[in-house]
N, C-alpha and C positions, 0 to 999 in steps of 0.2 A: 432457492435462486442463487447463482454464485455470476456476480456481475465484476468486468474489472473494466475498470477505465481507466483511459490512458491519454496524457495529453500535455504540451510543454510547457515551461513555467509562466505563471500569470494569467494561465489559459481558461481557466475556472472551472476546474476539471475537480479539483476538490469542492466547491460549493457544488455540483453539482451530482458527486458520488453523494455527502450529506443530504441530497434532498431524496437520490435513493434510498437511503437509510427512514428518511424519516415516512417515506410512503407505506415502507412495510409493517404490516401489522403484528408481527411478532417481538417481541419481548420479554427480556430487557434488552435495552439497545448496549452495546457494547464498542469503544472505541481504543482503538492499537493504535500505540502513539512509540511511532519507532524513532525520533527523533533525540537521539541523545544531547542533552542540552549542554554545549563548554562556555562555559563564565556566562558573565553577567546576561549579556546580548543573548544567547542560548536560553538562558531561563526565561526571560521577559517576553519571548515569541512563547516560550512555553504555556507562560500564565496567561498570554494573550489570549490564544488559541484555547485555553480552558474556562476562560471567559466567554468564550464567544459559544463554547457549544453547554454552556452552564444552564438555559432552562431547556435544555433538549433532549433531558434525560439521559445521556448518555452517561456510563459507567466507564471511564478510564482507565485500562490496564496500559504500563510500561513496557516495551517490550525493544529493548534494541537490538538483539540476536538473538539465536536460537528461539525459531520461533514456535517450535515443535514443543517446547515446555510450557508455554500458556495454556490455562485449562478453565474453563468458561464454569464458572457455577452451576449454571442454567443455560438451555436453551434458546436462544433468541436472534438478534441481529448485529449482525459484525463489521464493523467499519475500520479496514485497515487502511494506516496511512503513514508511510509511502513507501513502494517497494523501493524508492532511488534512495532514500535515507538506509532501511534497512540492506538496502546492499552495502551501499558504503562501510556501515557497520562491519558486516560478515565480511568485507573484503579486508578492514584496517582496523578494527578495532581488538585489544589483543583477547577477550574473551569470541571472538568472531570464529567462523570455518577457515578463512587466510587465502584459500585460491580460490580461482575462478568457480571450479569445478565442484568444489565443496560445497563454497556459497550457493551454488544453484541447484545443490541437492539438499544443504539443510532449509532453502526458502521456500523451495516447493512442498519438499515434504513439510513441513510447518503449516503450508498451506492447506494442504490436504488434513492436515492434524487439524486445523479450527473448521472444514468444512465438514467434519466427522462431528462436531461441537457445536453447529449453528444450524437454524431453518433459512437465514439468509447470510449471504457474504456480500459486501462489496470492500474490490481492492483497487486502490488509487495507484498508478504509477506511472512515469516518466515516458515523452515520447521522446526516443535517441535517435542520433546522426542525423540528424537536420542543419544542426549548426555548425557543421564545418569539415574538414576533410584531414587535416593533421594536428594530430592527438600524441601529447607525451605517452609512454607506455604504462602508467599506472590509471592514466585515465582511458584508455585504451582498455584494458583488463574491465576497469568497471562498466565501463558502455557496452562491451561485450555481454556481462554479467547481467547488466537491467533486460540487455535486447535477449539474452536465453531464456531468461526468468518472462517474461512477455510474450514468447512464443508458446512457452512450456503451461502459462496459465490461462492463454489463448487460449488453446485444444479444450482444455480442463471446462473454462467457461460457457454456463446458457448464453449470455451476453458479453460480447465485445464492443465499448463503446469508445472513438476517442472526440475528445474535445477541443475545440479553437474556438477563440473568442466567445466563452460561453455556452458557444451550439453542438450539441451531440450529435456525432452520428455513428450510427451502429454499424458493424461490419460483421454480425453476427446475433442475434436473436432480435428483440425489439421489445420498446418500451412499452407495456399492453395491459 
């Protein structure tokens, strides 16, 4: 089962996605973390999130770009958190894909590779294009990339859900 969970900042999408993973009977549980920690604040955020997951039996896999390189030791349930960070890393990090087109391909191919290795996959992504209309060039590229990834993953997903104010709304499939 592949579920795409989309939402805005602080919408509750991550908590909802994590809850879906906890419902899955398939073990082990993998948490693929895509936030590259820059500076002390970034390291504190990563540590805070690790503590929040500590009693939920997640095995954390750090992957900042090149998602297709991830090899899971056993089939289980995967939570990929999140497309927004992965997209930024693919566009702007030295080891990333570098262009919108190559980044889109790298991310979608990486998700396809994960799907081949797990029983259940939950991917968290950002809702884009509702915050404004006038963006600088680099931001437009980033938003186009996330939107393109969301469209491609929504086609592949069994379920697509948007979380607003902590409330899920299913556009494809349903929780059942």
